[in-house]
C-alpha positions, 0 to 999 in steps of 0.5 A: 806466640808460637815459635818452634825451634825445628833444628839448631843449624850449624855455624857456617864454619862447622858446614864449611869444613864438613863440606869443604871446597877444593883447592881447584875450586878456590882457584876457579873462583878466583879467577871468575871474580877478577874477571867479573870484577874487571867487567864492572869496573870497566877495564873488559868489555864483556857481556855478562849473561846471567842466565838460568832456572828461576828456582833451582829445584832439583840438584840433577836437573840444574847440573845437567842444565849447567853442563849444557851451559858450560859448552855454549859459554866456551864458544862466546868467552871472548865476547860474552861472561855467562854466570849460572843462576843457581837460585836456591831461595825464592821470595814469595809475594804472599809467603805462600809457595815453593820457597826454594831449595833452602827451604825444601831440598825436595819439593814434594816433601816437607820443608827442612831448612838444616837439610837444605843448607846443606844441599844447596852448598853441595849444589853450588860446589857441584856446579863448580866441580863439573863445569868450572863456572862459578854461580850467582844467588839471591840473598833472601836471608842476609844470615844464610849468605855465609853458608855460601860467601865462598863459592859465589860470584855474584848476588842479587838483592830482590825487589821486596828486599831492597829497602831492608837495613839488613840486606843493604849492610851485609851487602857493603861487607861483600867482595863480589858485585852484588845487585840491587833490584828496583822495588815492586814500585819500580821506584828507581830512587830506592834502588839507587839509594840501596847501591849507596848504602852498599858502597859505602862502610858500616858497622852493625849487628850481623850473626850475633856479632858486632861487625865493621864493613869496608863498602862495596864498590861493586854493588849496582843496579838491576832493572826488573820492571815495576807494578803501579798501584792498580796492579799492571806491570810497568816496563823499564828495559827501553832506551828511555829508561836506561837513559834516565837511569844513566842520568841519575847514576851521575847525579848520585856520583856512585862508583863504578856505574852499572846496570843489569837488565832482568828481561823477565818478571814485571819487563815481560809480564812473566810471558817468558817468550818475550825475554827473547825479544827484550834482549834483543832490545837492550842490545841494540839500545846498548849498542845505539848510545856509547854511554849506555854500552858502558853502563849496560854490563849484562842481562839476566835471563830465567832458563831451563831445560824444558820451557814453560813452568808446572804445578807441583805434583807426582810425576814432575816434568824434568828440568821444567821450572816449578816457579816462574815461567822459563825459556827453554834450552833450544831458545836459550842456547840460540840467544846466547849465541845472538847475544855473542854475535850483537854486544 
C-alpha cells in the first residue's frame, strides 16, 4: 500500500471564511437560482444554454470568455438563460491526463490540490463579480462540492459517476438543479434510476458525518450519447430519442421531468463543429412536439475563445482547450443568437 499525504485540506467552512462571498454575490446567486428553478419547474419557459470550455484551465481566459458571454446573455435574456460552464474537475477515461484546475492550477506544473481548491473557489467568485452570472461545474468528487456550494447554480454528474452511490445521495441534498448524464453505455434506465435516487431523501455518511437529506426535486437527465461494445459512438439527441425519454419519464413518475441535451461528447463524436447542427436539430424537435418543448429545458455546449484543442506544451494558445475540442467564440456568439430566435 502506498498512499502519501501531501496536504491536510482545510474544512470547507474555513476556506469559505478565508475566501468569502460578498452580500452582492449572495444576492446574485439567489436571484439566479430562483429563475433557474422556475425554468425547471415549468413556471418560466426560457431556454437554458450551459456553455463554456470543456475544462476551465486558465483563470484569465475563462474570465475573458465569461465577460464576452455576459454581453451576449444580456441581449437574449428575454428568451434564453445563459449559465457559464466553469468546469474545474475533469474526469479521465483511463485516469491519465489533465484532470482540471482542481488538480493542477497551472497545467504546466505538478498537481497541487490544496492550491487547486483555493484557485477554483476564487475563479468561480471572480466570474460572478465580473459578470453577474452564476456558474455550473461538474461534481467529480462529492466531498469537494462543499467548497463551492455557496457559489454554484448548477451541477452535473458525469457519465462515469452517475452509477456511483455517493454521487446520487449527495445530489439528494443539493438545493440547485443537478443533471445526471446517461452512462457511457447509453443506458437511459441507469440515468433515470440516478434521478430517482437523487429526488428521494437519504441518510448516509458524508465528510465523516451521519447526514440526512430531503431529496432534490430538481434532479434531471442529461443526454450525451453513448458508446457500444465495439467503441462506436451512438448519439441520443434525435427526435426518437427525446420521445422515448419522454415516455420513460412518464412511466418513472418523477418530479419536474426535464432533460438537457449535451451536444458534444458521444452525441457529436467529439466533432466539435457538429454541435452547431445538433443544437438546430434539437430545437426543431422541440418546436415540432409540445411535449418535447416542455421536456427539453436546454442544451450544453463546449465552447472557448479559440476553436479546437491543443496539447499541453510551452507557449499554450490563450483561450484554446487543452482537453476536448470546442467551438470558437465567433461560432458561439452566432449560435446563441440563433437559439434565441428559434427556441
